[in-house]
Steps between C-alpha positions, in 0.01 A plus 500: 500500500491129549576249228281201445667171587407175335607167638606212284632192675703268279608201699792299368424143409121535494356207308187522288352173631444471873540183697314457831817611685528815289142590592635557853730768358422869460697808395554787742219757492533867592304603810649850543641728231677834497466695175826628348548873453593675176824694511482864390747427216295208362180704527659798320610271214162322483669164560260206522553126492563190707775419746541123532631381835628162617380444855568215738206478741593322822279255685369780724379700197775762510666601170877449512772513237322749273681567170418693184467272197389775259499864595384837375759734649456855631459367853195283430692175548598606851145615576363161388750312719430728798124444470510121448735450795212632714243258358386201703379170357305197601791256468519253217406144587652171400336182626285722719797661681633857469818517292729759350421562131636719224271724299520760225304813585406759238473851639317720251567872487229694314443869524143627525364672189583867486802478731754781496 
């Protein structure tokens, strides 16, 4: 079974007010996703939750330097990393140009009702 993945991009240094130059900036956006797989052990224990990953997205839209910030265990952390490394993004923009940006990505693992 596939787990649902939810994306949350938290860009460091994002200001609440935007100047005209900041309007030319944009966070990276996912254009291709691979859903993470549940491990048999996590499924058997009914483990659900969120794996939070730190991801550096390069200026070509490829995720690099993927690290677990908060994990769940039972193999789900590794499954989240494996899936997100296959994602592709529209690169983040700064001053209208593609740049490398860091993001936090939440990968949600939720079992369907009546699993077993």
